MDAnalysis code that builds the backbone (N, CA, C; Angstrom):
import MDAnalysis as mda
import numpy as np

u = mda.Universe.empty(591, n_residues=197, atom_resindex=np.repeat(np.arange(197), 3), trajectory=True)
u.add_TopologyAttr("name", ["N", "CA", "C"] * 197)
u.add_TopologyAttr("resid", np.arange(1, 198))
u.add_TopologyAttr("resname", ["MET", "THR", "GLY", "ALA", "THR", "GLU", "SER", "THR", "PRO", "ALA", "GLN", "VAL", "VAL", "ALA", "ARG", "VAL", "PRO", "LEU", "LEU", "ASN", "ALA", "ALA", "ASN", "VAL", "LEU", "THR", "ALA", "LEU", "ARG", "LEU", "VAL", "LEU", "VAL", "PRO", "VAL", "PHE", "ALA", "ALA", "THR", "VAL", "VAL", "VAL", "SER", "ALA", "PHE", "SER", "HIS", "ALA", "GLY", "TRP", "ARG", "MET", "ALA", "ALA", "CYS", "LEU", "ILE", "PHE", "ALA", "LEU", "ALA", "SER", "VAL", "THR", "ASP", "LEU", "VAL", "ASP", "GLY", "TRP", "ILE", "ALA", "ARG", "ARG", "PHE", "GLY", "LEU", "VAL", "THR", "SER", "VAL", "GLY", "LYS", "VAL", "ALA", "ASP", "PRO", "ILE", "ALA", "ASP", "LYS", "ALA", "LEU", "THR", "GLY", "ALA", "ALA", "LEU", "VAL", "LEU", "LEU", "SER", "TRP", "TYR", "ASP", "ARG", "LEU", "PRO", "TRP", "TRP", "VAL", "THR", "ALA", "VAL", "ILE", "LEU", "LEU", "ARG", "GLU", "LEU", "GLY", "ILE", "THR", "ALA", "LEU", "ARG", "PHE", "TRP", "VAL", "ILE", "ARG", "HIS", "GLY", "VAL", "ILE", "ALA", "ALA", "SER", "ARG", "GLY", "GLY", "LYS", "VAL", "LYS", "THR", "ALA", "LEU", "GLN", "ILE", "LEU", "ALA", "ILE", "ALA", "TRP", "TYR", "LEU", "TRP", "PRO", "MET", "PRO", "ALA", "ALA", "LEU", "ALA", "PRO", "VAL", "GLY", "PRO", "TRP", "ILE", "MET", "GLY", "ALA", "ALA", "VAL", "VAL", "VAL", "THR", "VAL", "ALA", "THR", "GLY", "PHE", "ASP", "TYR", "VAL", "ALA", "GLN", "ALA", "LEU", "ARG", "LEU", "ARG", "ARG", "PRO", "ARG", "PRO"])
u.atoms.positions = np.array([
    [-18.838, 3.726, 57.382],
    [-18.884, 4.663, 56.242],
    [-18.565, 5.788, 56.716],
    [-17.564, 6.412, 56.155],
    [-17.280, 7.970, 56.509],
    [-17.841, 9.131, 55.705],
    [-18.573, 8.620, 54.358],
    [-19.189, 9.704, 53.588],
    [-18.280, 10.373, 52.639],
    [-17.030, 9.929, 52.867],
    [-16.032, 10.452, 51.953],
    [-16.234, 9.954, 50.659],
    [-15.887, 10.670, 49.578],
    [-16.115, 10.262, 48.148],
    [-14.595, 10.040, 47.585],
    [-14.509, 8.919, 46.910],
    [-12.773, 8.732, 46.541],
    [-13.020, 9.286, 45.097],
    [-11.908, 9.950, 44.980],
    [-11.727, 10.754, 43.777],
    [-11.301, 9.759, 42.612],
    [-11.825, 9.860, 41.367],
    [-11.527, 9.089, 40.295],
    [-10.127, 9.581, 39.600],
    [-9.130, 8.608, 39.469],
    [-7.821, 9.168, 39.076],
    [-8.027, 9.396, 37.491],
    [-7.424, 10.651, 37.069],
    [-7.359, 11.195, 35.636],
    [-6.979, 10.220, 34.786],
    [-7.454, 9.560, 33.654],
    [-7.080, 8.791, 32.836],
    [-5.929, 9.157, 31.959],
    [-4.793, 8.550, 32.135],
    [-3.428, 8.856, 31.601],
    [-3.488, 8.140, 30.126],
    [-3.321, 9.305, 29.331],
    [-3.283, 8.588, 27.850],
    [-1.457, 8.691, 27.463],
    [-1.186, 7.451, 27.002],
    [0.027, 7.198, 26.730],
    [0.270, 7.950, 25.432],
    [1.491, 8.719, 25.352],
    [1.778, 9.449, 24.077],
    [2.734, 8.149, 23.249],
    [2.528, 8.116, 22.019],
    [3.225, 7.333, 21.001],
    [4.337, 8.109, 20.525],
    [5.593, 7.661, 20.931],
    [6.827, 8.360, 20.082],
    [6.564, 8.405, 18.723],
    [6.974, 9.565, 18.063],
    [6.784, 9.656, 16.642],
    [7.986, 8.757, 15.941],
    [9.236, 8.546, 16.710],
    [10.228, 7.548, 16.174],
    [10.014, 6.331, 16.899],
    [9.160, 5.220, 16.198],
    [9.033, 4.037, 16.426],
    [9.261, 3.097, 15.520],
    [9.137, 1.820, 15.675],
    [9.639, 0.945, 14.739],
    [8.650, 0.637, 13.697],
    [7.371, 1.126, 14.033],
    [6.285, 1.072, 12.666],
    [6.819, 2.170, 11.750],
    [6.923, 3.506, 12.299],
    [7.319, 4.728, 11.496],
    [8.597, 4.512, 10.949],
    [9.514, 3.804, 11.431],
    [10.812, 3.676, 10.714],
    [10.826, 2.756, 9.658],
    [9.985, 1.593, 9.639],
    [9.767, 0.720, 8.443],
    [9.198, 1.666, 7.484],
    [8.068, 2.593, 7.901],
    [7.342, 3.207, 6.813],
    [8.302, 3.990, 6.131],
    [9.267, 4.640, 6.955],
    [10.491, 5.590, 6.436],
    [11.409, 4.713, 5.574],
    [11.651, 3.824, 5.884],
    [12.592, 2.839, 5.231],
    [11.940, 2.534, 3.789],
    [10.660, 2.318, 3.695],
    [9.855, 1.983, 2.392],
    [10.061, 3.361, 1.616],
    [9.849, 4.395, 2.018],
    [9.922, 5.471, 1.216],
    [11.263, 5.939, 0.640],
    [12.467, 5.422, 1.554],
    [13.851, 5.464, 1.095],
    [14.176, 4.575, -0.001],
    [13.392, 3.502, 0.099],
    [13.625, 2.324, -0.904],
    [13.143, 2.558, -2.271],
    [12.273, 3.489, -2.289],
    [11.543, 3.691, -3.585],
    [12.362, 4.365, -4.481],
    [13.241, 5.284, -4.255],
    [14.186, 5.817, -5.352],
    [15.299, 4.732, -5.709],
    [15.560, 4.186, -4.641],
    [16.723, 2.969, -4.707],
    [16.196, 1.924, -5.883],
    [14.976, 1.556, -5.570],
    [14.278, 0.683, -6.604],
    [14.306, 1.254, -7.928],
    [13.702, 2.619, -8.027],
    [13.591, 2.873, -9.229],
    [14.923, 3.137, -10.097],
    [15.999, 3.442, -9.312],
    [17.416, 3.569, -9.977],
    [17.975, 2.383, -10.420],
    [17.484, 1.098, -9.631],
    [17.927, -0.102, -9.949],
    [17.423, -0.527, -11.227],
    [15.835, -0.302, -11.351],
    [15.331, -0.633, -12.464],
    [15.851, 0.067, -13.805],
    [16.031, 1.275, -13.646],
    [16.642, 2.191, -14.783],
    [18.061, 1.725, -15.034],
    [18.950, 1.298, -14.191],
    [20.084, 0.747, -14.571],
    [19.968, -0.758, -15.083],
    [18.997, -1.332, -14.788],
    [18.845, -2.827, -15.470],
    [18.365, -2.590, -16.894],
    [17.591, -1.458, -17.202],
    [16.997, -1.318, -18.506],
    [16.269, -2.572, -18.946],
    [15.878, -3.223, -18.068],
    [15.184, -4.428, -18.373],
    [15.732, -5.467, -19.205],
    [17.130, -5.247, -19.258],
    [17.829, -6.102, -20.279],
    [19.177, -6.849, -19.330],
    [19.360, -6.508, -18.179],
    [20.489, -6.993, -17.470],
    [19.658, -8.082, -16.388],
    [20.006, -9.203, -16.524],
    [19.410, -10.022, -15.333],
    [19.667, -9.883, -13.972],
    [20.866, -9.522, -13.641],
    [21.465, -9.607, -12.380],
    [20.714, -8.137, -11.728],
    [20.507, -6.912, -12.520],
    [20.008, -5.808, -11.836],
    [18.435, -5.916, -11.841],
    [17.968, -6.852, -12.640],
    [16.564, -6.905, -12.592],
    [16.175, -7.800, -11.277],
    [17.063, -8.739, -11.021],
    [16.684, -9.603, -9.861],
    [17.043, -8.584, -8.583],
    [17.790, -7.779, -8.688],
    [18.300, -6.891, -7.499],
    [17.078, -5.833, -7.323],
    [16.467, -5.416, -8.393],
    [15.291, -4.515, -8.400],
    [14.060, -5.277, -7.737],
    [13.888, -6.559, -8.193],
    [12.958, -7.369, -7.657],
    [12.882, -7.624, -6.193],
    [14.083, -7.886, -5.812],
    [14.373, -8.182, -4.255],
    [14.092, -6.943, -3.597],
    [14.732, -5.492, -4.075],
    [14.355, -4.483, -3.388],
    [12.912, -4.406, -3.243],
    [12.294, -4.283, -4.364],
    [10.809, -4.232, -4.275],
    [10.057, -5.034, -3.232],
    [10.460, -6.443, -3.393],
    [9.999, -7.476, -2.235],
    [10.271, -7.134, -0.908],
    [11.320, -6.427, -0.724],
    [11.557, -6.118, 0.649],
    [10.923, -4.983, 1.152],
    [10.733, -3.808, 0.290],
    [9.891, -2.764, 0.492],
    [8.336, -3.206, 0.738],
    [8.038, -4.203, -0.117],
    [6.449, -4.684, 0.099],
    [6.351, -5.264, 1.545],
    [7.279, -5.908, 2.012],
    [7.195, -6.651, 3.240],
    [7.266, -5.641, 4.352],
    [8.046, -4.646, 4.213],
    [7.989, -3.592, 5.306],
    [6.437, -2.959, 5.539],
    [5.676, -3.131, 4.189],
    [4.214, -2.467, 4.387],
    [3.659, -3.522, 5.056],
    [3.599, -4.761, 5.066],
    [2.926, -5.968, 5.979],
    [3.353, -5.675, 7.266],
    [4.698, -5.348, 7.758],
    [5.296, -5.554, 9.060],
    [4.749, -4.190, 9.718],
    [5.101, -3.324, 9.060],
    [4.739, -2.012, 9.778],
    [3.370, -1.712, 10.393],
    [2.459, -2.270, 9.556],
    [1.042, -2.020, 9.932],
    [0.835, -3.004, 11.423],
    [1.360, -4.326, 11.074],
    [1.109, -5.319, 12.198],
    [1.888, -4.721, 13.461],
    [2.887, -4.173, 13.367],
    [3.563, -3.775, 14.576],
    [2.925, -2.487, 14.982],
    [2.344, -1.614, 14.357],
    [1.614, -0.547, 14.781],
    [0.366, -0.801, 15.700],
    [-0.149, -1.903, 15.088],
    [-1.510, -2.329, 15.657],
    [-1.210, -3.245, 16.812],
    [-0.149, -4.023, 16.814],
    [-0.022, -4.939, 17.748],
    [0.662, -4.342, 19.176],
    [1.407, -3.413, 18.955],
    [2.008, -2.620, 20.062],
    [1.435, -1.106, 20.431],
    [0.359, -0.892, 19.762],
    [-0.255, 0.493, 19.940],
    [0.671, 1.419, 19.628],
    [1.259, 1.392, 18.321],
    [2.207, 2.528, 17.925],
    [1.749, 3.358, 16.627],
    [0.270, 3.415, 16.671],
    [-0.241, 4.216, 15.800],
    [-0.168, 5.606, 15.864],
    [0.247, 6.360, 14.846],
    [0.460, 7.776, 14.916],
    [-0.299, 8.451, 13.730],
    [-0.458, 9.741, 14.016],
    [-1.056, 10.552, 12.685],
    [0.062, 10.667, 11.635],
    [1.110, 10.583, 11.972],
    [2.271, 10.709, 11.002],
    [2.202, 9.373, 10.105],
    [2.105, 8.112, 10.857],
    [2.313, 6.997, 10.356],
    [1.035, 6.740, 9.383],
    [-0.287, 7.334, 9.935],
    [-1.444, 7.112, 9.070],
    [-1.466, 7.844, 7.728],
    [-0.672, 8.975, 7.578],
    [-0.500, 9.568, 6.450],
    [0.694, 9.234, 5.597],
    [1.730, 8.746, 6.235],
    [2.906, 8.288, 5.295],
    [2.794, 6.785, 4.799],
    [2.222, 5.964, 5.815],
    [1.913, 4.793, 5.243],
    [1.417, 4.557, 3.903],
    [0.394, 5.032, 3.655],
    [-0.295, 5.004, 2.220],
    [0.322, 5.871, 1.110],
    [0.901, 6.886, 1.702],
    [1.831, 7.457, 0.642],
    [3.336, 6.701, 0.080],
    [3.824, 6.057, 0.938],
    [4.780, 4.918, 0.772],
    [4.178, 3.977, -0.050],
    [3.041, 3.450, 0.197],
    [2.432, 2.413, -0.562],
    [2.347, 2.685, -1.961],
    [1.668, 4.003, -2.105],
    [1.473, 4.460, -3.612],
    [2.628, 4.690, -4.364],
    [3.658, 5.276, -3.668],
    [4.794, 5.611, -4.219],
    [5.607, 4.543, -4.873],
    [5.697, 3.485, -4.142],
    [6.352, 2.184, -4.529],
    [5.531, 1.498, -5.535],
    [4.179, 1.305, -5.425],
    [3.476, 0.692, -6.640],
    [3.476, 1.479, -7.711],
    [3.492, 2.743, -7.520],
    [3.061, 3.832, -8.589],
    [4.631, 3.798, -9.557],
    [5.735, 3.797, -8.792],
    [6.956, 3.764, -9.568],
    [7.130, 2.460, -10.233],
    [6.688, 1.348, -9.644],
    [7.110, 0.175, -10.140],
    [6.105, -0.061, -11.372],
    [4.825, 0.364, -11.444],
    [4.094, 0.422, -12.765],
    [4.417, 1.168, -13.766],
    [4.701, 2.530, -13.371],
    [5.240, 3.434, -14.532],
    [6.638, 3.137, -15.123],
    [7.414, 2.373, -14.396],
    [8.671, 1.991, -14.894],
    [8.473, 0.552, -15.794],
    [7.378, 0.019, -15.561],
    [7.047, -1.404, -16.331],
    [6.413, -0.761, -17.456],
    [5.510, 0.214, -17.453],
    [4.950, 0.724, -18.731],
    [6.123, 1.501, -19.597],
    [6.938, 2.219, -18.704],
    [7.930, 3.182, -19.746],
    [8.875, 2.092, -20.617],
    [9.330, 0.960, -20.078],
    [10.095, -0.003, -20.699],
    [9.078, -0.990, -21.594],
    [7.669, -0.704, -21.647],
    [6.951, -1.405, -22.711],
    [6.768, -2.947, -22.157],
    [6.878, -3.198, -20.908],
    [6.479, -4.265, -20.408],
    [5.021, -4.564, -19.833],
    [4.493, -3.368, -19.660],
    [3.013, -3.351, -19.144],
    [2.422, -2.205, -20.054],
    [0.989, -2.532, -20.351],
    [0.366, -1.249, -21.265],
    [0.010, -0.259, -20.399],
    [-0.039, 0.898, -21.000],
    [-0.029, 1.927, -20.009],
    [-1.382, 2.154, -19.500],
    [-2.574, 1.629, -20.184],
    [-3.828, 1.730, -19.730],
    [-3.970, 0.986, -18.404],
    [-3.124, 0.105, -18.204],
    [-3.189, -0.850, -17.023],
    [-2.628, -0.063, -15.876],
    [-1.696, 0.646, -16.050],
    [-0.801, 1.633, -15.141],
    [-1.974, 2.671, -14.874],
    [-2.634, 3.186, -15.641],
    [-3.382, 4.277, -15.396],
    [-4.769, 3.925, -14.640],
    [-5.220, 2.758, -14.938],
    [-6.490, 2.326, -14.380],
    [-6.073, 2.097, -12.795],
    [-4.846, 1.254, -12.486],
    [-4.673, 0.977, -11.144],
    [-4.513, 2.206, -10.199],
    [-3.524, 3.199, -10.990],
    [-3.266, 4.680, -10.273],
    [-4.235, 5.386, -9.868],
    [-5.300, 5.430, -11.019],
    [-6.522, 6.396, -10.824],
    [-7.289, 5.967, -9.844],
    [-7.308, 4.465, -9.634],
    [-8.168, 3.915, -8.654],
    [-7.506, 4.095, -7.380],
    [-6.286, 3.932, -7.189],
    [-5.540, 4.060, -5.974],
    [-5.802, 5.739, -5.329],
    [-5.335, 6.665, -6.396],
    [-5.578, 7.856, -5.944],
    [-6.912, 8.370, -5.531],
    [-7.940, 7.446, -6.349],
    [-9.419, 8.008, -6.237],
    [-9.773, 7.312, -4.878],
    [-9.517, 6.253, -4.421],
    [-9.872, 5.783, -3.101],
    [-9.259, 6.553, -1.913],
    [-7.989, 6.910, -2.115],
    [-7.362, 7.851, -1.096],
    [-8.092, 9.105, -0.915],
    [-8.598, 9.510, -2.080],
    [-9.423, 10.844, -1.808],
    [-10.773, 10.798, -1.308],
    [-11.071, 9.543, -1.681],
    [-12.544, 9.058, -0.993],
    [-12.484, 9.101, 0.555],
    [-11.398, 8.646, 0.959],
    [-11.138, 8.317, 2.429],
    [-10.978, 9.666, 3.055],
    [-10.673, 10.623, 2.409],
    [-10.358, 11.959, 2.971],
    [-11.848, 12.580, 2.937],
    [-12.690, 12.382, 2.091],
    [-14.012, 12.940, 1.718],
    [-14.869, 12.396, 2.916],
    [-14.737, 11.143, 3.199],
    [-15.660, 10.887, 4.459],
    [-15.008, 10.722, 5.725],
    [-13.972, 11.285, 5.846],
    [-13.239, 11.089, 7.165],
    [-13.865, 11.572, 8.424],
    [-14.671, 12.510, 8.228],
    [-15.583, 13.215, 9.161],
    [-16.800, 12.260, 9.814],
    [-17.111, 11.376, 8.901],
    [-18.334, 10.414, 8.789],
    [-17.883, 9.077, 9.423],
    [-16.568, 8.919, 9.176],
    [-16.128, 7.562, 9.576],
    [-15.225, 7.155, 8.844],
    [-14.524, 5.837, 9.081],
    [-13.142, 5.421, 8.356],
    [-13.692, 4.218, 7.374],
    [-13.125, 4.298, 6.075],
    [-13.209, 3.091, 5.233],
    [-12.002, 2.229, 5.377],
    [-12.404, 1.001, 6.098],
    [-11.322, 0.312, 6.514],
    [-10.730, -0.723, 5.250],
    [-9.614, -1.285, 5.170],
    [-9.103, -1.981, 4.231],
    [-9.877, -3.308, 4.302],
    [-10.613, -3.630, 3.129],
    [-11.201, -4.884, 3.057],
    [-10.613, -6.081, 2.911],
    [-11.304, -7.176, 2.924],
    [-10.282, -8.456, 2.552],
    [-10.105, -8.323, 1.149],
    [-11.077, -8.092, 0.190],
    [-10.671, -7.834, -1.337],
    [-9.686, -6.748, -1.655],
    [-9.518, -5.794, -0.862],
    [-8.530, -4.705, -0.712],
    [-7.037, -5.483, -0.689],
    [-6.984, -6.447, 0.509],
    [-5.719, -7.186, 0.652],
    [-5.509, -8.043, -0.253],
    [-6.413, -8.925, -0.951],
    [-6.289, -9.414, -2.009],
    [-5.482, -8.775, -3.299],
    [-6.211, -7.709, -3.418],
    [-5.794, -6.687, -4.630],
    [-4.111, -6.308, -4.236],
    [-4.013, -6.095, -2.972],
    [-2.523, -5.650, -3.029],
    [-1.440, -6.767, -3.143],
    [-1.913, -8.014, -2.649],
    [-1.236, -9.220, -2.925],
    [-1.030, -9.503, -4.337],
    [-2.000, -9.354, -4.915],
    [-2.123, -9.919, -6.607],
    [-1.254, -8.583, -7.268],
    [-1.243, -7.413, -6.745],
    [-0.310, -6.518, -7.501],
    [1.136, -6.759, -7.219],
    [1.473, -7.078, -5.855],
    [2.773, -7.109, -5.542],
    [3.532, -8.396, -6.476],
    [2.559, -9.414, -6.367],
    [3.084, -10.739, -7.218],
    [3.362, -10.472, -8.673],
    [2.178, -9.590, -9.338],
    [2.349, -9.605, -10.614],
    [3.607, -8.546, -10.959],
    [3.938, -7.583, -10.196],
    [4.905, -6.730, -10.423],
    [6.320, -7.412, -10.307],
    [6.240, -8.172, -9.297],
    [7.581, -8.842, -8.940],
    [7.692, -10.242, -9.969],
    [6.587, -10.670, -10.776],
    [6.696, -11.552, -11.533],
    [7.425, -10.726, -12.991],
    [6.968, -9.413, -13.194],
    [7.340, -8.835, -14.326],
    [8.918, -8.383, -14.078],
    [9.419, -8.004, -12.911],
    [10.539, -7.806, -12.718],
    [11.601, -8.773, -12.699],
    [11.313, -9.853, -12.262],
    [12.229, -11.135, -12.124],
    [12.408, -11.656, -13.845],
    [13.802, -11.835, -13.891],
    [13.923, -12.428, -15.373],
    [13.499, -13.864, -15.380],
    [12.135, -14.091, -15.630],
    [11.393, -15.392, -15.660],
    [11.830, -16.156, -16.956],
    [12.130, -17.579, -16.877],
    [12.207, -18.327, -18.005],
    [10.953, -18.128, -19.230],
    [11.101, -18.265, -20.494],
    [10.368, -18.088, -21.415],
    [9.003, -18.731, -21.034],
    [9.152, -20.066, -20.428],
    [7.927, -20.647, -20.383],
    [7.101, -20.189, -19.286],
    [7.522, -19.406, -18.294],
    [6.812, -18.767, -17.217],
    [6.645, -17.311, -17.392],
    [7.094, -16.691, -18.426],
    [6.749, -15.212, -18.522],
    [5.573, -14.925, -18.775],
    [4.899, -15.611, -19.618],
    [3.409, -15.500, -19.864],
    [2.411, -15.367, -18.782],
    [2.955, -16.082, -17.437],
    [2.119, -16.063, -16.430],
    [1.909, -14.436, -15.765],
    [2.811, -13.943, -15.973],
    [2.787, -12.709, -15.376],
    [1.565, -11.755, -15.863],
    [1.112, -11.604, -17.198],
    [-0.099, -10.830, -17.572],
    [-1.358, -11.312, -17.186],
    [-1.419, -12.684, -16.796],
    [-2.567, -13.244, -16.234],
    [-2.647, -12.878, -14.836],
    [-1.472, -12.892, -14.030],
    [-1.802, -12.357, -12.620],
    [-2.077, -10.749, -12.604],
    [-1.529, -10.089, -13.532],
    [-1.836, -8.574, -13.455],
    [-3.328, -8.410, -13.857],
    [-3.629, -9.117, -14.878],
    [-5.058, -9.236, -15.368],
    [-6.104, -9.278, -13.968],
    [-5.671, -10.509, -13.230],
    [-6.744, -10.612, -11.968],
    [-6.412, -9.430, -11.011],
    [-5.157, -9.031, -10.999],
    [-4.909, -7.981, -9.956],
    [-5.768, -6.629, -10.493],
    [-5.789, -6.356, -12.000],
    [-6.973, -5.196, -12.419],
    [-8.217, -5.468, -12.271],
    [-8.873, -6.686, -12.279],
    [-10.073, -7.029, -11.936],
    [-10.411, -6.767, -10.624],
    [-9.676, -7.156, -9.680],
    [-9.877, -7.056, -8.319],
    [-9.723, -5.649, -7.833],
    [-8.972, -4.742, -8.379],
    [-8.612, -3.473, -8.114],
    [-9.798, -2.633, -8.516],
    [-10.279, -2.938, -9.603],
    [-11.528, -2.043, -10.176],
    [-12.759, -2.594, -9.313],
    [-12.912, -3.711, -9.086],
    [-14.024, -4.166, -8.105],
    [-14.056, -3.629, -6.860],
    [-12.838, -3.779, -6.042],
    [-12.819, -3.290, -4.878],
    [-13.077, -1.844, -4.656],
    [-12.651, -1.132, -6.032],
    [-12.779, 0.327, -6.063],
    [-14.336, 0.643, -5.956],
    [-15.247, 0.064, -6.695],
    [-16.519, 0.075, -6.605],
    [-17.112, -0.225, -5.206],
    [-16.546, -0.997, -4.520],
    [-16.996, -1.529, -3.164],
    [-16.580, -0.371, -2.243],
    [-15.559, 0.225, -2.480],
    [-15.100, 1.362, -1.524],
    [-16.110, 2.611, -1.659],
    [-16.275, 2.700, -3.026],
    [-17.210, 3.949, -3.318],
    [-18.541, 3.926, -2.561],
    [-18.940, 2.462, -2.763],
    [-20.425, 2.250, -2.068],
    [-20.160, 2.527, -0.584],
    [-19.212, 2.063, -0.027],
    [-19.024, 2.341, 1.483],
    [-18.986, 3.742, 1.755],
    [-18.332, 4.617, 1.142],
    [-18.211, 6.001, 1.250],
    [-19.512, 6.543, 1.124],
    [-20.349, 6.335, 0.249],
    [-21.739, 6.900, 0.078],
    [-22.490, 6.610, 1.021],
    [-22.470, 5.290, 1.511],
    [-23.242, 4.854, 2.651],
    [-22.802, 5.698, 3.866],
    [-21.696, 6.018, 4.164],
    [-20.941, 6.829, 5.331],
    [-21.650, 8.249, 5.145],
    [-21.738, 8.879, 3.989],
    [-22.060, 10.046, 3.758],
    [-23.479, 10.371, 3.742],
    [-24.372, 9.205, 3.689],
    [-25.876, 9.199, 3.760],
    [-26.231, 9.796, 5.057],
    [-27.205, 10.826, 4.888],
    [-27.971, 11.130, 6.243],
    [-28.549, 10.393, 6.836],
    [-28.213, 10.110, 8.032],
    [-29.025, 8.979, 8.896],
    [-30.342, 9.751, 9.480],
    [-31.311, 8.952, 9.503],
    [-32.779, 9.510, 10.045],
    [-32.494, 9.821, 11.653],
])
């Protein structure tokens, strides 16, 4: 035994490049938002071909939301820019779709208002409690997102007359889950902000 002490090597923290697959997909989703909106406007909800195109663009953008998060977590590509840009892209896509559906009298304005107020409110809540903890996406939140995407796609696609009435039922379920999970997130935020003994 020499008595010499072994030095502990300094921990090397790998820097995640800003330009990575997850962030590129998020950026693609942001780029697709105006393309999607323009396609809906061109369709004026009267041209079946353009409505199909709008629906496919919306679906593609929605898929990037699922894939970019998985890639970021799976390969350790989470960045501060991605954390901010990802929810912005999500809200921009969903918000544009809902506003356009209401603008063309396919969806009541109160539905759009309820969903958008909830989304903006939860985003504000996350910033409010960020020093105390993170409000993670719950299973209910994922169900909410899936229902919203399905409902919007149903409205966009020129469905046969027999299937068109299904859309409002899906959207109704989306609104219920959206409001319910909103209350759940508020409860989580209050628990995080509560002083600990």
